N, C-alpha and C positions, 0 to 999 in steps of 0.2 A: 727332561730337559730339552728334549726335542721340540717340544711346544714353545719353550722360551727362545730357542735358536731360531726358529721360523718366524717369530712374531714380528720382527722387523721386516723381513721381507714381504710378509703378508700386508703391513702396513704401507708399505710402498706401493705394492699392487692396488691396494683400495685407493690410495691417493690418485694413482694415474687413471684408475677407472673413473673417479668422480670428476677429474679433470676432463676426460674425453665427453663424459656426460653433459657437462657444462658447455662445452664447446659444440657439441651436437645440438643442444637446445637452442644455441645462439643461432646456428645455422637454420633451424626448423621454425623459430619464431616468426609468425605471420605467414609462413609457407603453405600453399595449398596448390593441387593440382585441379586447373579448370576442367571444364567439361571437355570431353575427348573430341568434340567436333564443334564447329560454329554453324550458325544458320546465317545465310546471307539472304536478303531480299531486294527484288528489283523494285524501282519506283513505281507505285500503284498495286503493288502485291498486297493480298489481303492476310492480316496478322489478327489472330484470335486470342483474346486472353482467356486465361482459365482461374476457377476460384476454388478454394480450399475451404475446409470447415471454418466455420465462425468460432473464433476463440476469446477467452477473457483471462485476465490474471486474478479476477475477483472470484471466480467460481472453478476454474479449471475443468468445465465441462464444455467439450466441443459440440457444436450442433451443425447440421447441414446447412448450407447457404440458403438452399430454397425452402427451408422450414420458414422463412420470413417472405411477405409477399413480393418478391423482387421479379423483374421482367424475366421471362425465360426464353431461351434461344429457338429461333424458327425451326430448326430441325429436331427439335426435342433435347431432353437432358441426356448426355453421353457421360458415362463415367471414364476416366483414364485408367489404363493398367496400373495396378498397385502392388507394390512388393510386401512381403511380409512384415517388414518395419513398419510401413505406412499403416497396415491394418492395425498392428498393436498400438501405433501412436494415436489412433483416431483420425487420421487424415482421410479426406473424401474429395478427391480433386476431380471437378466436373468442369464442362465446357460453359462458357457463358455467352450472353448476347452482346458483350463489347467487343467490337472488332474494328481494326484499323487499316488505313490503307497506307502504305509505306511512303513517307515524305509528303503525305497530303495532309493539311491543316484543315480541320472542320469542326463544326459543331453539330451534334447529331441528336435526333429525338429517339428514344426507345421505346416507351409504352407509358400508358396511364392505367392503373390499377382499377378494378371495380371498387365501389365503396366499401371502406374497410369495416370488416364486422367488429363487434366489441371484442372478440376473442383475438383477431389478428392485431388490433390496436393495442389490446393488453400485452400481447407478446412483444411487440415492438417497443413498448415503453419499458418492458422488464429487461429486454436485450439492451436497451440504450443505458438504463441505470446501472446495469452489471458491466458496462464499458466492454461490450464485445466489439471486435474487431473483424472487419472484412479482410481476407487475405486473398489478394488477387496476384496472379503470376502471369507474365508476359516473357516468351522465350527463356523461361526457367528462371527469371529474375523476378524476386519479390517485389511488389510496389512499396515505394517508400514515401513516407511525407516528413516534411519538416516543419517545425514550430519554433518559436522564440520564447522563452521564459525567463524574465529577470536578466535580459541581455545575453543569455546563453543559448545557441542554437542546438536544438535537440531534434534527433531523427528517430521515427519509429518505421516499422514495417507494417503494412496494413493501413487502413482508415475505419474510423467508428461507425457503427451502425446510425447512429444519431447522437444529439447533444442535449444537455439540460442547460437552459439559459439561466445566467446568473440573476439571481434574486427572484426567480420565477419557478412555478411547480410544473410548467408545461414542458414536453419533450418535442423535440424537432428532428424529423429524420433526414439523413443525407441523401439527397437525390439528384444531386448534380456533381459530377467529378471532372475535374480540369486536370487532364493528363498532360505530362511532359516526356516524351520519348528521346532519349540521347541516342543519337545514331553516330556511326564512323564510317567513313567511306572505305569499301572493301579494297584490299590491296592485293589480291592474287588468291587463287584456290589452293595452291600448294602449301599449306600452312602445318608447321610441325610445333606443337607447343612443349617446351622443355621445362616449364614450370614457371612460378611467378613468386616474388617476393613482395615486400612493402611497395615497390615502385612498379612492379610488373615487368614481366619480361617475356619474349618470344623471339622465335626464328621463322621468318617468312622466307620461303624459297622465291627464286626469280621465275618459276615455273610457271606457265599459264598466266602470265601478268596482263596478257592482252585480251583475256577473256571478257565476257559480258561484265559491266561493272554492276556494284550492288553495295548494299549498307548492312551493317552490323548493329545488332541493338545492344548498347552498352550502358543503358541507364533508363529507370523507369519509375517516375515521380508522379505524387498525385496531390492536388489541393482539394479537399472535400468541401462541399457547399451544400446549404439547404436554401432552397428557391420555391417560392409559392407561385405556381403557375395558374392562369386561367383555365378550368377544366374544359369549358365550351370551345376554346380555341384548340386546345391539345388533342380532343377527341377527333378533330378532323385530318390530324397527322397520321402517317404510317410509320412502322420502324424504319430506322434508318434515313428518314428524311432530314434534309439540312434545315438548320433553324439559325437565326442570327445569334451572335456571340453574346453571352451575358456575363454580368459580374457577379460575384458573391456578394449579397448584401449584409450589411450589418445591423438593420433594424429588424426586430423579431416580427412585426406585422408583415415582413416581406419574406419570412422563412416559412418553410412547410411544417405545420404542427401536426402532431400524431394524435388523431382522435377517430372514434367510430364514425362511420358514414363519410369520412373525408376519402377524396380521390387524389391519389399521388402520382405525380407525373416524373418519369426518370429520363434524364438527359446526361450527356457527356461531352466534352471538348478535348480535342487532341492536338498537340503541338509537337512537331519534330524539330529538335535542335541539333545541330551537327556538333560534335564533340572531338577532342583531342584524345580522349580516353580510347585505348586500343581493349580489343575483345579480351586479351588474356588478364588484363587488370580491372574488368569490369565489376568484380566483386570486392574490390578493395574499398568501396564506400560503406559495404556492409560489414567489413571485417576490420574497421579501424579500431586499434587497441590502445587503450589509454591506461596508464598505472602500471607499465611493465616494471616499473623500480619495485612494486610490491611483490612480485614474483620473485625478483632476484633477492629481495630482503628474506623472504621466506626461505628460500634455498640456503642463503648464508646462514641464516639462524639454525636450520636442519643440519648444516654441516659442524656448526659449532657444538650442537648438541651431541652429533655422533661422536666428536673428538672428545669431548669431556667424559662421555660415557665409557669410550673405549679405553682411555688412558686410566680412568679409575679402575675399570675392571681388570685391565692388565696389571695394574700395580697391586691388587688385591691376590690375583692369581699367583703373581711372581712372588709376592711375600709368603704365601702358603706352601708354595713348592720349595722355596728356599728353607723355611722352617723344617719340613719334613726331611729334606737332606741331611740338615745339621743334626737332627736327632737319629737318623740312620748312621751317620758316621760316628757319633758317640757312642752308639750301641749301649745305652744304659739299661740296666735291669729293669727300671721302673718306666720304659718307654710307652709300653701299654697304658700304663697309667696317666702319662703326660699327654699322650695321643689324644686330639680331638678333632672335630671338623668332619669333612666328607670322607676321610679315609676310614672312619668307623663304619659307614654305611655302604661302601663299595659292594658289599654282598648282598644288598637290598636295593641297589640301583635299578637293576633291570628285572625286578620283580613285576609280574603282571599286574596291570592298573585294573581298577573296577571299570566296568562296562568298556572292556577292550575293544569289542566290536563295534560300538557306537564311535569310539576314537578313531578306529581306522576309516570308518566311513566318512567322518567329519574331515579328518585331513585329506582323504582322497577327493572329496568334492571341493575342498578349498584349493588343492593343487589344481583342479580342472578350471576353477575361477580365475586363478592367477595366471595360468596360461593363456586363458582366453583374453584376460586384460592386458597382458604384456604384448601378445600378437596384435591385438586390435590397436592399441596406442602407437606401436612401431609403425604399422602400416598408415596409421593416420597421421603420424608426424611426417612420413615421407610423401604425404599428399594423395593417397589413393583413396581416402574417405574424407573428402573435404565438404563443406557447405554447398559447393557447386554441384556436387554429386546429387543425384535424386534423393529426395527426402526418404528416410528411412533405410538408406544402404547400410549405415553405421549399425544400426540396430540388428539389420539382417544379416550382417557379417559376424556381429557378436553371436548371434543364435547358431550359425552354421559352425563357428569355431567351437563353441560349447559342446555341441552335438560331436564332432569330429575328436575332439579331446577326451571323450569318454574312455578311449582306449587306454589313455595315459592314467586316468582316474582309476579304472579297474586294476592295472597293474601295480599301482602304487598301494592301493587298498589292500590286495591279497598278499602282495609281498609283505607288508607291514604285519598283516594278519599272520602270516606264516612265521615271521621272525619271533612275533609275541608267544605264539602257541607252539612253536616247534615242529608244526605240521600244518599241511595244507587242507586239512579235512575241513569243510564247511565252507570253502572259497565261493560256491555258487551262491549260498545265501549273503555273502559279504558283498560280491558282486552285485547282486540284485538290489541291495540296501543302498550301495554307492549310486546305481543308476536311477534310484527313486527318491533318495533322501531330499536334496536340495531342489530338484525338479517338482517333487511333490509338495513342498512348502511353498514355492512359486505358483503352483497350480491352484492350491487352496486360496492363497491370497488374491491372486487375480481373480477366481471365481466369485468370491465375496465382495470384491470391488466392482466386478462386472454386474452384479446384481443391482447395486447402486445405480451404475449408468444406464443399464436397461429400464430402470424405474422411472428415470428422468429422460428417457428417449434421446440419449445423447449417442453422437457418432463415435464416441470413444469407446462404446462397448464392443467388445470383441464379438465379430458374427459367429454363429454356430459352426459354419464352414470353416472358419480358421481354427476353432477348437479342435475339431476332428483332422485338421492338417497339423496343428501341433501334437497332438496325440500320436498321429502316424509317425510323425519326424521322432518322437520320442522312443516309441517302440520298435519302430523299423530301422531307426540309426543308431541313436544313442545306447540302447540297451544292449543290442547285439555288439556294439564296439566295446561296451563296458565289460561285458562277459567275455570277449575275446582277449581284452587286457587282463582281466583277471586269470584266463587260462595262462597266458604268457607269465604272470606273476607266479603261478605254481610251478612253472618250469625254472624260474630263476632261484639262485641259491639265496637261502635265508641269511640274513645279516647275523654273524657270530658275535655273541658277546664275549668281551676280553676277560670276563671273570665269572665263576660259577655264583649262582643265586644261593643263599643260605636256606636250609630248610625251615628254619623257625625265623619270622621277621623280627627285626630290632624294634624295640619300643621307641616311639617318637617322643622326646622330651616334650613337656607341657610349657606352652608360652603365655606370656600376659595377654597379648593381642593375637586374634586370628589371622592365620597366614593369608586369608583371602583378601583382607583388606589391602595389603602390599600388592597382590595380584591385580585388584581392581584400580589401584592408583597407577599402576605402570602403563596403563593405557593413555596416560596423559602425554607422555613423550611421543607416541607415533601420532597423536592426534594435533600436537604441535607442528609435525611435519605436513600435515594435510589439511589443516581447517582454511588456509588461505585459498588454495585451488577449490576446496570443497565449495566456498562461497560462489566463486565463478560458475562453478558446474550446477548449483543449485539455481543460479539466476539464469542460467541458460535454460534449465528445464521448466522453471516455474514462471519466469518473466519474458520469455520469448527471445532471449538474447543469443546471438551466435557464438559459440564457443569453438575455437580453432587453434589455440595456443598448445598444440599437443606436444611441441618441444618442450615446454615447461612441464607439462603434465608427466612425460617420460622420466624426466629428471626427478620429479615429485615422488612418482612411482618407485623409481630406484632407491631413493633415499628412504622411502617407507619401508622397503625390503629390508635395508640395512639396520633401520633403527628398531624394527620389529623384532629382527634376530638378535641385535644387541641386547635389548631389553629382556627379551625371554632367558637368553642364554646367562645374562647377569642374575636375574632372579631365580633361575634354577640353580645357579652354583651358591647363591645366597642361602637358599632353602637347604642344600646339602651341607654346607658349613654348619647350620643349625641343626644338623642330623635328622633333617625331615626329608626322607627317600621318597616320599609320594610327590613326585615331580611332574608326571605325565600330564595329568590335566592342568595342573599349574601353568606349564610351560605353555600350553595351548591357549589358555585364557589371559595369560600375562600380555601377550600382543593382541590377542583377539578382543580384549575388553575395550579396545579402541573404538569398538563398534557402538558401545554405550554412549561414548561421548559423540560420535557421529550422530546418533538418534537425537540425544539431547539438544545437539546443535541445531539439528533439523527442527525440533519444536520451537526452539528460540528464533530460528529465522522466520517460521511461519508466524509467530506472534509479532515480531518487529520488523520485518520486511516484506511480508505479506499482509500487512494490516487490513487491506481491502477484501482479504479472502472471507466469502460471505456463505452462510449456511453451514449446518452441520454435515451435509453430504460432501462439500468441497473439502472440509478439514478432515474428514474420514478418508477421502481419496489421498489426501496428502500425506495423512500419517501412514496409510496402507503402504504406499511407495515407499516411504522413508523407512518403514520397517523391513520391506523387502531388500532395500539397500544395505541396511545395516545387518542383515543375516548374511548377505553375501560378503560383506567387509569382515566380518567376524569369522567366517570360514576360511576365507583366504589369509587373512593376517595370522589366524590361530595356526594355521598349517605351516605358515613360513616359520613362526616361532618354535612350534614343536619339532619340526624336522632339523632346525639348526641345533635345538638343545640336544637333540638325540645324538647327532653325529659330533657334537662337541663333547659331550660326556664319553661318548665311544673313543674319541680320539684322546681325551684327557687321560682316562683310565688305562688306554692301550700304552700311553706313552711314560707312565711312571711305574714304579716298582710296587708291587701289591704283595704283602706278606700273607 
């Protein structure tokens, strides 16, 4: 009856918790923390643009910018410092010959190539047909271009390597770039950024207002063109010579065709335009969010699902407990004959499951992944991991958190092992398995995919040095912390079962349909909570779009935890009512089966939303990363469902009278 008396208060607590999350998401939508400091430039100051790897949504194979016959900087190619996340993402940021002078409008000649070889022409054609984009960066702002299709203004980051003329089989290279740099008058050096929302917000102090004036870069746009130059005229020019301004031609005979023995001249034009956009708001153009009603609809739908499942489950439990109490009060001699349901199997509920060590390992790794995800999303929602931060910071932070949370995984795995076995003997083996199970799966999948990337000379391939770095982090940080957590787990008191386990296991009644069908079907409910946000995440990963609505994601994650817990507990209770005491693995996969639907949805996304994905290598890369994501989701959601089912059964059986 204690369970019934506290159900109302628990419902109230859940309601207020969900209300708080909704309000928190509303405050976090569109929120991001800009870069920690701004750069200001005096008129005439030189500003250099950088370039990242060439990318395409058709192949998902990044390549180095200088793998194509582009102009090289005078001082040679220099790589920028890269964090661990950038290396794993295939980024390769290097300097470029494109340089501007603050507030100086000019048209500049860069270089003319040697006659293109047949191999170079073929590569350029292939990159053009695969829709590869050049990703240029100026003062940490990606270059943006605009186009109008069917009367709708569309924006992209980057510009294409070339284009194919309509009704023609010829390919044309983009060799002239018309840049527009938006600048804002510098308002003082004492700037303290307190955060931005959809409108942008900042606090600028009055200190140092009289210092030398300068300009902030608040926008970076480009209009790519293909222009055929006279090679005899351009060979007389030197890099950074000024030339007359040119217009983008619409005639194909005035565009630069790609073919062998052709010499290509590269030029660019820059125009500085003063803007009212302030530095804290300069990322707003990249982070414009449309369709926020879809996010709210998904959240409302999930709340309704939770309410329905919770009410039905509470009604079933209340009815069963009331029935048991009535039977006990009547004290009928035939009580044992009339009694049915989970009370008949309480002596087998906590019987050791099959493959108990593997279960402990998977639950511990799932707890580690959940902890990493929760902390990362909370920090991102608060603005510490925004798109304005250096690329790869989000992935780097996730890796560091996963390594540090090894101590929690070791503790959970060993304490659970001690609870099941009744002794801590063998805890070192459990700790080692926890430290190596999920990272080992990641290592195997990434190595297989890396061979594909190496075979295609892609910059997405993880360098050997990075492999050794990951292994060092694994064995020098994660493994010792997991062993330390396991040691703490041996010192913790084992969870005591509220009932003794029978010596002889009770026979499970035969059923017409296998119970695993119900377990696999249960994953539909958590997937219904997740799939809307999953679409935006997949679009961010594979279509190069910015994802920053971490407030919504935090709410969805919270709802996912609640749904996984409810579904797993409900199915565990249903199985016990059917006198099936083998609930351990079923409770794990009842919520963990959502991973199956996530993987199937990823395949559907590849078929219908990535229709341009070309070649078996690209498909294998996509499926490999999707499989890795599905495994992580299975472990995390499975751990949530199992732990909630375990504590629910412990509480339920402790709260009722057992004869």
